[in-house]
Structures are given as structure tokens and as C-alpha cells.
C-alpha positions in Angstrom: 108.1 101.0 87.7 106.9 102.8 90.8 105.7 100.5 93.5 102.8 102.0 95.5 103.7 101.2 99.1 100.7 100.6 101.3 98.3 99.9 98.4 96.5 96.6 98.9 97.8 93.7 96.8 94.5 92.1 96.2 90.9 91.8 97.4 91.1 89.9 100.7 90.0 86.3 100.4 90.1 86.2 96.6 92.5 86.0 93.6 91.5 89.5 92.3 94.9 91.2 92.2 95.3 95.0 92.5 99.1 95.3 91.9 101.8 93.5 90.0 105.1 92.5 91.6 107.4 93.3 88.8 107.4 94.7 85.3 106.1 92.5 82.5 109.2 91.2 80.6 107.2 91.0 77.4 106.2 94.7 77.6 103.8 96.9 79.4 100.1 95.8 79.2 98.3 98.8 77.8 95.3 100.3 79.6 92.0 99.9 77.6 88.4 100.9 78.3 86.5 97.7 79.3 82.7 97.7 79.1 81.0 97.0 82.5 77.8 95.2 81.8 74.9 95.0 84.3 75.1 91.3 84.5 78.6 91.1 85.9 79.1 88.8 88.8 78.7 90.3 92.3 82.3 89.3 93.2 83.6 91.3 90.1 81.6 94.3 91.3 83.0 94.0 94.8 86.6 93.9 93.4 85.9 97.1 91.4 84.5 98.8 94.4 87.3 97.8 96.7 89.9 98.8 94.1 88.2 102.2 93.7 88.1 102.7 97.4 91.8 101.9 97.6 92.6 104.4 94.8 90.5 107.1 96.6 92.3 106.5 100.0 95.7 106.5 98.4 95.4 109.3 95.8 92.2 111.2 96.3 91.8 113.8 93.5 95.5 114.2 92.9 97.2 112.8 89.7 99.1 109.6 90.3 101.5 107.4 88.4 100.2 104.0 87.1 103.3 102.2 88.5 102.6 98.7 89.6 98.8 99.0 89.6 97.2 96.1 87.7 96.3 97.0 84.1 93.4 94.6 84.0 91.8 96.0 87.2 92.5 99.6 86.1 91.0 98.9 82.7 87.6 98.2 84.3 87.6 101.9 85.6 89.7 103.5 82.8 87.8 106.0 80.7 85.1 106.6 83.2 86.2 106.9 86.9 90.0 106.9 86.1 91.1 109.3 83.4 94.4 110.2 81.8 96.0 113.2 83.6 98.4 114.1 80.8 98.3 114.8 77.1 99.7 113.0 75.1 98.8 109.9 77.2 100.7 106.6 76.7 98.4 103.7 77.8 101.4 101.3 77.7 103.6 103.2 80.2 104.2 102.5 83.8 105.0 106.2 84.2 101.6 107.3 82.8 99.8 109.8 85.0 96.1 109.1 85.9 93.5 111.0 87.9 90.2 110.0 89.4 87.1 111.7 88.1 85.6 112.3 91.5 82.1 113.0 90.2 82.0 109.8 88.1 83.5 107.8 90.9 80.9 109.1 93.4 78.1 108.1 91.0 79.5 104.7 90.3 80.8 103.8 93.7 78.9 105.8 96.4 79.9 103.4 99.2 83.6 104.1 98.6 82.9 107.7 99.8 81.1 106.7 103.0 84.2 105.3 104.6 85.9 108.6 105.5 86.4 112.2 104.7 86.6 111.8 100.9 
């Protein structure tokens, strides 16, 4: 499992985790598409936005390996802002390649693009 050095471990001041420390001994948690409803808590929305901003800063529009990125947090973005970068795609693999759909990310998280030259 690739460990993304420099990627934030969690949303500061919360228990929303962004990475896992070690592989799951019971098997890899598969990525799924989770529905984001409009009535989600503001803290959940902030965690999604912070995670997307970290993805953009670390990877930009280049394909990246799932590695130690948290499956639960990725699943909130998977299928919309984060897409499979390979065919066939194995959602239960730490080596799976993903890519950010920049257009969808810009529409969903416009503030993540204001921080720099993204």
C-alpha cells in the first residue's frame, strides 16, 4: 500500500480521517459511490471540501494511486469528482488508479480552487 507522504491525515480539530495507517487485515474496503444529500451536516461538508482541496494540491489533474487514502472519505467523492483512471477498475485495490474530474470538482467545490494556481 502506497503511503502518500505530505497528505494531511485528518481534518484539523476533528476525527474525520483522510488516510489510513496500515492495510486492513480483513481485506481492502472497496470504493463505492455514496449519495451526498443536501441536508448533510456542515462539518461533513467541510471535511469533503478539505479532502478535495488536499487531493487537488497533491495530485491536480494527474492520475494517482489510491494507496492509503481513506475509502470512506473517497467514497463521498467517487463517481462524481473522483473517477477511475483505468479500465478495468478494481474498487477493492490499494493500487487502483484514480483521477480528479476537474470540471465536476470545480462545480462542487469552487473554494478549493481559490487557494492557488489550480
